[in-house]
C-alpha positions in Angstrom: -32.9 -5.4 -45.0 -33.7 -5.1 -41.3 -35.1 -8.3 -39.8 -38.9 -7.7 -39.5 -39.0 -4.6 -41.3 -39.9 -3.5 -44.6 -39.0 -0.6 -46.9 -42.3 1.8 -48.0 -40.5 4.5 -49.2 -36.8 6.0 -50.2 -35.4 8.5 -51.6 -32.1 9.2 -53.7 -29.6 12.0 -54.3 -27.7 11.4 -57.4 -25.5 15.0 -57.0 -25.2 14.7 -53.4 -24.8 10.4 -53.5 -27.3 10.2 -50.6 -29.9 7.3 -49.8 -32.9 7.4 -47.6 -35.0 4.7 -46.9 -38.2 4.6 -45.0 -38.8 1.1 -42.8 -41.6 0.0 -40.4 -42.5 -3.2 -38.8 -43.9 -5.8 -40.7 -47.7 -6.5 -40.1 -47.1 -10.5 -38.9 -44.6 -8.8 -36.2 -46.5 -8.2 -33.5 -43.6 -8.9 -30.9 -42.5 -6.1 -28.9 -40.2 -5.8 -25.5 -39.4 -3.1 -23.6 -36.2 -1.8 -23.7 -35.7 -0.5 -19.8 -36.4 -4.7 -18.4 -37.1 -6.8 -21.9 -40.1 -7.8 -20.7 -42.8 -8.3 -23.9 -45.7 -5.5 -24.0 -48.8 -5.8 -25.9 -50.4 -2.1 -25.1 -48.9 0.9 -27.6 -48.7 4.1 -26.3 -47.6 6.1 -29.9 -45.6 5.7 -32.8 -42.3 7.5 -33.6 -39.5 7.9 -35.8 -35.3 7.5 -35.7 -33.1 8.4 -38.3 -29.6 6.5 -38.3 -26.9 6.2 -40.5 -26.7 2.3 -41.8 -24.0 1.3 -44.4 -23.3 2.6 -47.2 -25.2 1.0 -50.8 -22.3 2.0 -53.5 -21.3 5.0 -53.7 -24.3 6.4 -51.5 -24.4 7.5 -48.2 -27.5 5.8 -46.5 -30.1 7.2 -43.5 -32.8 5.2 -42.6 -35.9 6.3 -40.9 -37.2 4.2 -38.6 -41.0 3.9 -37.0 -40.2 3.1 -33.7 -43.4 2.4 -31.2 -43.2 3.4 -27.7 -44.8 0.8 -25.0 -46.5 1.4 -21.6 -44.9 -1.1 -19.4 -46.0 -1.9 -16.2 -42.7 -2.0 -14.3 -40.8 0.8 -16.4 -43.7 2.7 -17.5 -43.7 4.8 -20.9 -40.4 3.4 -22.7 -39.2 2.7 -26.5 -39.5 -0.7 -28.4 -36.3 -2.6 -28.1 -34.7 -2.7 -31.6 -32.0 -5.0 -32.7 -31.0 -3.0 -35.3 -30.8 0.2 -32.5 -28.4 -0.6 -29.9 -28.1 2.6 -28.6 -29.4 6.4 -28.3 -26.8 6.9 -30.8 -28.0 7.5 -34.3 -26.0 4.5 -35.8 -27.4 1.3 -36.5 -26.3 -2.1 -35.3 -24.4 -2.7 -38.8 -22.7 0.5 -38.9 -21.3 0.2 -35.5 -19.9 -3.1 -36.3 -18.0 -1.9 -39.5 -16.5 0.9 -37.3 -15.6 -1.3 -34.8 -14.0 -4.3 -36.5 -12.7 -1.3 -38.6 -10.7 0.0 -35.4 -9.1 -3.9 -34.6 -6.6 -3.1 -37.7 -6.3 0.9 -37.9 -6.6 3.8 -35.6 -9.1 5.8 -34.4 -8.0 8.8 -36.7 -7.8 6.8 -39.8 -11.3 4.9 -39.1 -12.6 8.3 -38.9 -11.3 9.5 -42.0 -12.5 6.9 -44.2 -16.2 7.2 -42.4 -16.6 10.9 -42.2 -16.8 10.8 -38.4 -15.2 12.2 -35.5 -12.7 11.1 -34.0 -14.2 10.8 -30.5 -17.2 9.5 -32.0 -15.2 6.8 -33.4 -13.9 5.8 -29.9 -17.7 5.8 -29.0 -18.3 3.3 -31.4 -15.7 1.4 -30.7 -16.2 0.9 -27.1 -19.9 0.2 -27.3 -18.7 -2.3 -29.8 -16.5 -4.3 -27.6 -19.0 -4.0 -25.1 -21.5 -5.7 -27.2 -18.8 -8.6 -28.0 -17.9 -9.1 -24.4 -21.0 -9.8 -23.5 -22.2 -11.9 -26.3 -19.0 -14.2 -26.2 -18.7 -17.2 -24.1 -16.3 -16.5 -21.1 -13.4 -18.9 -20.4 -13.3 -20.5 -16.8 -11.1 -18.8 -14.5 -8.4 -20.9 -13.1 -5.1 -18.9 -13.0 -5.9 -15.7 -11.6 -3.5 -12.4 -11.5 -3.8 -9.6 -9.3 -2.1 -6.3 -9.3 -2.3 -2.8 -8.7 -1.6 0.2 -11.2 -0.5 3.5 -9.5 -2.4 5.9 -11.1 -1.3 9.4 -9.9 -1.6 11.6 -6.6 -5.5 11.7 -6.8 -6.9 8.1 -7.3 -3.8 6.7 -6.2 -3.7 2.8 -7.0 -6.3 0.5 -9.3 -6.6 -2.9 -8.7 -6.5 -5.1 -11.7 -7.5 -8.8 -12.1 -6.7 -11.0 -15.3 -6.9 -14.3 -16.5 -3.4 -15.7 -16.8 -4.7 -18.2 -19.3 -6.1 -16.1 -21.7 -4.0 -12.9 -20.9 -7.4 -10.7 -20.8 -8.3 -8.1 -18.0 -11.3 -9.2 -15.9 -12.4 -6.5 -13.4 -11.0 -3.2 -12.6 -11.3 -2.0 -8.7 -10.2 1.3 -7.2 -7.7 1.3 -4.3 -5.7 -1.8 -3.1 -7.6 -2.6 -0.5 -8.9 -6.0 1.0 -12.6 -4.5 0.6 -11.6 -3.8 -3.0 -10.9 -7.7 -4.2 -13.6 -8.7 -1.8 -16.0 -7.0 -4.5 -14.7 -8.7 -7.0 -15.2 -11.6 -5.5 -18.9 -11.2 -4.3 -20.3 -9.8 -7.5 -18.3 -11.1 -10.5 -18.1 -14.8 -9.3 -20.2 -17.2 -8.0 -19.4 -19.7 -4.9 -18.7 -22.2 -8.0 -16.7 -20.1 -9.9 -14.6 -19.3 -6.5 -14.1 -23.2 -6.1 -12.6 -23.3 -9.2 -10.0 -21.0 -9.0 -6.4 -22.9 -8.3 -3.7 -20.8 -8.3 -3.3 -16.8 -8.1 -0.5 -15.0 -8.6 0.3 -11.6 -6.7 2.9 -9.5 -5.4 3.6 -9.5 -1.5 0.8 -7.1 -0.9 -0.9 -8.1 2.4 -4.5 -7.1 1.6 -4.2 -9.3 -1.5 -2.9 -12.4 0.0 -5.7 -12.1 3.2 -9.3 -11.7 0.9 -7.7 -14.8 -2.0 -7.5 -16.9 1.6 -10.7 -15.8 2.6 -13.0 -15.8 -0.6 -10.8 -19.4 -2.9 -10.0 -21.6 0.3 -8.5 -24.2 -2.6 -6.6 -21.1 -4.4 -3.1 -21.6 -4.0 -1.0 -18.4 -3.9 2.5 -17.6 -6.1 4.3 -15.0 -5.5 5.5 -13.1 -8.7 9.4 -13.6 -9.8 9.4 -9.7 -9.7 9.5 -9.3 -6.0 11.0 -12.6 -5.1 13.9 -11.2 -6.8 13.6 -7.8 -5.8 14.0 -9.0 -1.7 16.5 -11.0 -2.8 18.5 -8.3 -4.5 17.9 -6.5 -1.0 18.9 -9.3 1.1 22.4 -9.3 -0.8 23.1 -5.4 -0.6 22.4 -5.9 3.2 25.1 -8.6 3.6 27.2 -6.8 0.8 27.2 -3.6 3.3 27.2 -5.6 6.9 31.1 -7.0 5.0 32.4 -3.4 3.7 31.7 -1.9 7.0 33.1 -5.0 8.9 36.4 -5.1 6.9 38.9 -2.8 7.2 42.2 -1.8 4.5 42.3 -3.7 2.0 39.6 -6.1 2.6 37.3 -3.1 2.3 38.6 -2.3 -1.1 37.7 -5.6 -1.9 34.1 -5.5 -1.6 33.8 -2.1 -2.1 31.8 -1.3 -5.7 30.6 -4.9 -6.3 27.2 -4.2 -6.1 25.9 -4.9 -9.6 28.8 -7.6 -9.7 27.0 -9.8 -7.2 23.5 -9.1 -9.2 24.5 -10.6 -12.4 23.7 -13.6 -14.2 27.4 -15.9 -14.1 26.9 -16.5 -17.9 26.3 -13.0 -18.8 29.9 -12.2 -17.0 33.2 -11.9 -19.2 36.2 -13.7 -17.9 37.8 -10.3 -16.6 34.3 -10.2 -14.4 34.2 -13.6 -13.5 38.0 -14.0 -12.1 37.0 -10.5 -10.4 34.2 -12.5 -8.1 36.1 -15.6 -8.2 38.6 -13.2 -6.2 35.7 -11.4 -4.1 34.9 -15.2 -2.6 38.0 -16.6 -2.0 39.0 -17.3 1.5 40.2 -14.8 2.9 42.8 -14.2 6.2 41.0 -12.5 9.6 43.9 -10.1 9.5 47.0 -10.2 7.7 49.2 -9.0 11.0 47.3 -12.2 12.8 49.6 -14.5 10.8 53.4 -15.4 10.6 55.5 -15.3 7.8 55.1 -18.9 7.0 51.0 -18.0 6.5 49.8 -20.4 9.8 49.0 -20.1 13.5 51.7 -20.8 15.9 51.8 -23.5 18.7 50.1 -21.5 22.4 52.8 -20.8 24.5 53.5 -19.5 28.2 55.4 -16.9 28.4 57.7 -16.0 32.1 57.0 -12.5 32.5 58.8 -10.8 35.2 57.3 -8.2 38.0 59.3 -5.7 36.2 57.4 -6.3 33.1 54.2 -5.5 34.6 53.6 -2.5 32.7 53.5 -5.1 29.6 50.9 -6.6 30.8 48.2 -3.8 32.2 48.6 -2.7 28.1 47.7 -5.9 27.2 43.4 -5.2 26.2 42.5 -8.8 25.7 43.8 -12.3 25.0 46.1 -13.4 22.0 46.5 -16.3 20.3 50.1 -15.9 18.5 53.2 -14.0 19.4 54.5 -13.3 15.8 58.3 -12.6 14.7 56.8 -8.7 13.7 56.0 -7.8 17.0 59.1 -8.8 18.6 61.8 -6.9 16.9 64.5 -8.4 18.7 63.3 -12.0 18.3 62.9 -11.7 14.6 66.5 -12.4 13.5 66.0 -15.9 14.9 63.5 -16.4 12.2 66.0 -16.5 9.3 68.0 -18.7 11.3 68.8 -22.7 10.0 66.2 -24.7 11.0 68.5 -26.1 13.4 67.9 -23.5 15.8 65.0 -24.2 18.1 62.9 -21.5 18.3 60.8 -22.6 20.4 60.1 -20.2 23.8 61.4 -22.6 27.4 58.6 -23.0 29.6 60.2 -23.3 32.8 62.3 -21.0 34.0 65.3 -20.7 37.2 63.9 -19.7 40.5 66.5 -17.0 40.5 64.7 -15.4 37.0 61.2 -16.4 37.8 60.9 -14.9 41.7 58.1 -12.9 42.4 57.3 -13.6 38.5 53.7 -14.4 36.9 52.9 -16.9 34.8 51.0 -15.9 32.1 49.3 -17.9 29.3 49.4 -15.0 25.7 46.9 -16.7 22.9 47.8 -13.8 21.0 49.6 -10.4 20.0 49.2 -8.5 16.8 51.1 -5.0 17.6 54.4 -4.6 18.8 55.1 -3.8 22.6 57.8 -1.7 24.1 57.7 -3.4 27.0 58.8 -6.5 25.7 61.8 -5.6 24.4 64.0 -5.0 27.6 64.5 -8.6 27.9 65.6 -10.4 24.8 64.8 -14.1 24.0 67.6 -16.3 25.9 69.8 -18.3 24.0 68.2 -21.7 22.7 71.1 -23.7 23.9 70.8 -23.0 27.7 68.2 -25.2 29.6 67.6 -22.2 31.8 66.9 -18.2 31.7 69.2 -17.7 34.4 69.1 -14.5 36.6 67.9 -10.9 35.3 70.3 -9.2 33.1 68.6 -5.6 32.8 
């Protein structure tokens, strides 16, 4: 039944449905190992007995009484011998714990506890020991693609650093905090120099301590930032540009930019036809200002205005050079716009000596608002070559 042991006594209770077995070491089995250091020890200190629960036999619940030796090790002192069927100090055999652990792979701990007649906490403890033995015995795959991230645990613990193998999608190591020293401990204690050189790529977020630790220990590793944080920074950049455009624009253009955050961040394939048209309208070229364009929608040529000395107050009110004098800004000249095209609407650059006496010539590039001072002198008739004398 047990390797290296034999049954020398048994007891069956058919009414209680229990089976008790007493086993002891075979005569030829003289290999005794210390449970502390694993060293072979020949000197026996004393003999004891342990009772553990084993797999049921038919409908009988089985209990095994095992004869266990205590050895006198020169390094560990007095220790119990190492028995393969007794993996821990818990009163369960290895076969029983393996059966419970396999059942936990396909069912909840509460259901497994009801099935084996155990407490739910006991089932969880057995499952943990089963997984630890499985992890220690299996052959671990090479670490070539590593992932590093943190988990927020709350106000007390703050953060927990997690290292995982991206190829097998399994966690490898957990560490407290998210500092450079935290990840340094993983490279020093869990990986050899050969394993560190074998890491090809590491996927991390944009946390600076993780990047510094990886560059120090895995020099041949390429650092890849995950897509989530890249898109997060891109979305922030889009928001900053949108806010800047919103506050820079005014009037109707500000209303055009307002409330378009999710429209700008959405994928084009996910938009409806109405949303696509709205986005095209948003990105369509807009004029700098509606009032700075003539009715034709084009900028006019640069002209020279002959300003009389009596109109010097108008120059004092102009706060900047202007590009165009629109028909809207000159009410009395606006009627010329409606005249037939044969009429010459260009302002004449030359003025008679009598009309320009004492007047200064000034080049204006734009006039976006009406000025009351210009209303005093109407524009001259296009047929006359000169302005003539003052008619104020």
